[in-house]
N, C-alpha and C positions, 0 to 999 in steps of 0.2 A: 350591710356594713357602711359606715359613714365614709364620705370621700376622704376625710383626713386620715382615717385609719387605713383605708385602701392604699393611699399614697405611701404611708409609712411601711406597709407590708411590701409593696413593690420595691421600695428603696432597699429594704432588707434582703429581698430575693436577688436583686441585681448586684448589690455591692458587698454583701456579706452573707452569702447563702449558707455558709457552714458555721455561722456564729452561734454561740450558746444561747443568745437572746432569742433567735429564731426557733431553735430547737425547743426552748421552754414554752413558746407560744403555740406551736403546732405539733400534732402527733407525728411520730417518727415516719410513718408511711407517707404523709403529705410532704415532709421535708425531702424525702427521696425523690418524689415526683417533681418537686420544684428544682432540685439540683439537676435532675436529668433535663428538665425544660430549659434551665439556664445554660447548661452545656450545649444543648441543641441550638439555642440562639447564637452562642459564640461560634459554633462550627458553621452554621448556616451563613453567618455574617462573613466569616473568613472565606468560605467557598465563593460567595458572591463577589467579594473583593478581588480574589485571585482571578476569577473568571473575567471580571470587568477590566482589570489591569492588563491581562494577557490578550484580550480580544483586540485591542488597538494595535498590538504588535503582530499578531498572527493573521489578522484579517484585513488585507489591503487590496481587496478586489477592485475598488474604485481606482487605485493606482494602476493596476494591470490594464483595465479597460481604457483608462485615459491614455496610457502609453501606446497600446495597440492601435487605438482609433486615430491617434495623432500621426503615427507612422503610416497608417492606411491612407489617411487624407493627403499625406505628402507623396504618396505613390511609392514608398520604400518597400512595403510588403503587400502581400495579397493572400487570399485564402477563401475557402468555400463558406466560411461563416462570417466573413468581414462585413458584408452588407447587412446581415441579420443583426450583428452586434452594434455596428456603428451608424447605420442609416435607418433601417426598419425598426430597430429595437425589439425584434422578435426573439432575441437571445438575451435572457435576463438572469443575472446571478441571484441566488437565493441564500440558502444556509451555508455558512462558512464551515469548512471541514479541514482547514489548514492545521498542520502540526509544526510548520516551520515558516517564519516570515518570508523566506526567499522562495518558498514553494507554495503558491496559492492554490487551494482546492475548494471548489464550491459545487453544491448541488445547483442545478439551473433548469430552466425551461427553454427549449428551443422549438419554436413553432408548435407549442402545446404538447411537447414531448419531454419527459423527464430525462435529463442528461447530467453528466459530470463535466465540469470545466476546470482545466488546470493551466496555470500560467506561472512562470518564474519571474522573480524580481531580483536581479543581481545586486548583492551588497546593499539591500534595502535599508538597513539600519545605519549604514556608514555615510549617508548623505543627508542633506538638510531637509529633505521632504518637499522641496518646491518642484513644480512641474518641469522647470528648465533643467534642474540638476538631475532629476530622474531621466529625462529625455537624453541628456548628454551621456549618461552611463549606458542607457539601454540601446543606444544607436550602435554600440560596438558589437551587439549580437548579430547585426546584419552587414558586417563588413566583407563577407564572402558570399558568392563569388563577386568579383569586381566587373565593372563595365568592360565590355569587349571580350569576355570569356565566351568561347564558342560552345556549341552543344556537345561536341566531342570532348572538349576539355572538361566540361561539367560532368559528363559521364565518367571520365577518368578520375576526377576528384571524388566522386561518389564511390567508385570501385576501390580506390585506395583507402578511403575512410572506412568502408565496410570490411575490407580485408584486415585492416588493423584491429577492428573491433570484434570480428567474428572468426578470424583466421582464414586460411586458404580453403575455400569451399568451392566445389564444382558448380554450384548453383548461384554463385554470387551475381552473375550477369542478370539472372531473372529478378533478383532483389533490387538491383540497380534499375531495371525497367519498372518495377513496382513503385519505386521512389519517384521516377520521372513521371509516371502516370498520375501519381498523387499530386505532384507539383502542378501539373497541367489542369488548373482549376476550371478554365472555360472550355476544355476539351477541344482546342483548336489544333492540336498536334504540335504545338510549340510551347516552349517554356520561357516566359518573360523573365527579366532580371529580378523583378519583385517576387515572382513565384519561386525562382531559384533561391533567393535569399531567405525566403520564409522556410522552405523545406530544409535548407542547410542549418538554419537555427534550430529547427525541431530535432534534427539528428544529434545535436549536442546534448539533448536531454537524456538522462540515463535510461528512462523507461521506454523511450520512443523506438529505439532499434529492436529490442525484444518484442515490442508490440507489433511492429511491422513484420518481423520474421515469423510471428505466430498468428497473424491475422486470419489465416485459414483454419486455425484450430478452434474446436468447439468451445473450449473452456477459457479462452483468452478474451479479455474485454475488446469490444469493437471500437475502432476509431471512426468517428462520425464526421469530423470536419476540423478545420483549423483556420487561424488567422494569425500570420506571423508565427510566434512561438507559443501562442495560446491555442489549445486544442480541446475538443469535446469528445468524450467517450460515452458509451452506453452506461446507464445507471443500473447497478445491481440492486435488486430489491432488498436483500439482506447483505450488507457490506462486510460482515464479519461472521466467523464460524460460531462464536458465542455472542449472544445478544447483549450481555452486560460487559462492557469494556471499561474497566475502572482506570481513569487517568493516572499516570505515575505520581502526580502530586497528591492524589487522594488515597493511594494505596496504603500508606501507613495508618489511615483511619478505618479502612475496610479490611477486616480479616480475610485471608485467602479462602478459608473454609466457608465463610459466608458468601463470597462472590461465586465460589464453585457450586455451592448448594443452589443459589439463585439461578445460575446458568443451567443447571440440570432441570430445574423446575420450568424454566422458560424454553427449553430446547424442544425441537419438533419430536414427533413420535419416532421410536427407534427405526421402523422401516424407512422413514423419510431420511433419517440420518445415514442409514445404510446406502440409500440412493445418492446422497451428497458425497459420501465417502468413495463410492465407485467412480463418480465424476472426478474427484480429486486424484485418485489413482490413475485415471486416464490422462489427466494433465501431466502427471509425473512421466508417463510414457511419452507424451507429446514433446516434452522438452529434452528427452533423453535420446541422443543421436538422431536429431531431426534433419530436415533438408539443409538447414543453415548451421549445423553443428549442435553441440550440446549446450544446455543452459543450466546454471546452478540457481537454486532457490536459496538466497543468502539471508533470508529472514522468514523462516517457516513459523510464523506466529498466527494466531487466530484472526488478527485484524487484516491479514492479507488475503484470506480465503473467504469468499462469499457464496451465495446461492440465490437463484431467482425464485419467483413465485411457484414454479413447478418443481422446486427442490433439485434443480440441476446445478451442479457446481459451476461457479463462475468466479474467476480470480477478480478480486476487487480492484487490484492494480498490479502492475508489473515492475514497480520501482525497485524491488529487491531481487529481481531476476537478472542475472548477469551471464554473459557468454563464458564458456570455458576458456576461450582465448584471452578474454579480459582479466579473468581471475588469475590465470597463469602468468600473464604479463605483470600483474601487480605483485605476485609472489617472487618472481624470478629475480635473483640477486638481492633480495630484501634481507637486511641484517636482523638478527633476532637473538634473544636470550631464552625465551620460552615459546611454547606453541601459541600462546595468546598473541605474540607479536606477529604471527603468521595468519592473521584473520582478515578476510575481505568481507566488508559489510558487517552483519551482526554475528553470523555463525558459519561462514565458509572458511574453515580452519584447516591448515596444513601442519605438518610436523616441522619442528625446528631442528636442524642439524647442529647440535651444540658444539661439535668439534670445529666445523667450518663457520659457525655462527651465521648461517644463512638458511632461509626458508626453503624447504622442498616445494615443488610446484603442484603436487597432487593433493586435492582436498580429501580429507580422511573420511568424513561422513557424507554419504550420498543423499540425494534428495529424498529417496524413499524412506531411509531411516529417520530423517527429520520429520517427515509427514506422519510416519507411524507413531512417533513419540507424541505428536499432536493429537492423533486419532485415539490414543488410549483414553484420554480425558473425554473425548467427544462420543466415542462409540460403545465403550464397554458398559456404562451404566444403563440399565433398562434392557440390555440385550436378552434375547430368549434363552431360557435356562439350558436347553439342549444344544445351544451354540456357544455359550459363554466360555467354557474351558478351551475349546478348539480355537476360538477367536483370540482369546488372551494369549495362548501359546504362539499363534502365528504373529501377533503383534510384537511379542517379546523377541521372537526370532528376527523380525524385520528391523526392530530398533538397534539390534547388535550388528547390522550390516556395516562393513567397512569398505571404503573406497580403495583401500590398498590390498584387498583380498585377491587371491589368484582367481582367474575366471570370473571376475566380478560381474561382467555383463550377463552371463548365463545365470548365475545365482540371483542376481537382481530381478531378472525376468521371471524366474521360477517363483520367487517369494511373492512378487506383485500379482502374478496370475493366480496363484493359490488363494490369495486373500480376496481378489475380485470374484473368483468362482464361488468361494464360500458364502460371500454376501449375496451374490446374484441368485444362487440356488434358493436362498431363504425368501427373497422378495419377488422372484419371478412368478408369473401367472397370478399376481395379485394386483390390486389397484395402485400399489406403490411402484410398480415396474414401469 
């Protein structure tokens, strides 16, 4: 084909792909292919544009590190990763995983080990972006405790704060000691003002208190270090239950049936999914009436649940986990018209007393019911034929659990243990156990 004719054909494809002129020049089958290709180019261009425009808003790791290192150099903050981040440069941020401009999340490498780094930027979009303006806003994070605060006063501050967040617990003093030990970066038995300011700023982050309270639990992410309010956690090999996580802005273009089919095709073998499920059920046990009270999973979505290379369940993050005391405090006295007005997070919902127009304080759906709803999509497909009916029945029973049922605790434990036993019997004494 001559160059002139080729240019004319490209013009027709790009600017009038459905014109009668084009249809008269090419067979119908080729026209369909060209239309699909043209639409593909448009969609790809739109995706690239959206990704590029949102990246600059969501990914501000350079701002986080600039702020943290400036405060470190001024002696305002301290932490176990400060030297690695600001002096040795052995902690380096890599891929941006942020979903909010004010909550920066990055995969990173710390001393040749893969980690996750998280850092908050308060009101990042409301300032002019200059270093001085960022520093001015960020300094407010470290206004407590003040100079002259004694160690006893600091412990009392911690106890009061944790009591407000977790409720009155007999073991609060041990959690206070855990915080003090964490703050003592150089292990000299003392907590400097910079160390105290850093750990106090960390405690203001929603994920941090549940993470500390669950540090000795097998399925909670491990805290590896911090500098000011920047902190590093272990990196989970598979950070979501399903490998294909379609972004919200792309969901209208990707049919749910297609994404579901792809996730089934990409999923681990069923025995490995059963192993992951057992770990997730154990996590539900761990947060139900633990040493520091009960915790609610207020966003039981696939993106919150991960697993490692050995197919052991590991929560990817605890940002949606909230204490029972915090949820009740949020609901208490809250005015409402419908149950939707009585929702903490994404799905910790209580009932609305429509006569009093106030929320009740008891969450209707327990963690186990929400997890079982998630597991129906993850566990049933590909299940062994001799297990499928019983597994489906147990998951259906589990999904209907209500937090308001009488003797809820006994029923909860019975359903959970039955489900774990059913799965464990199937994979025990195999390479998957």
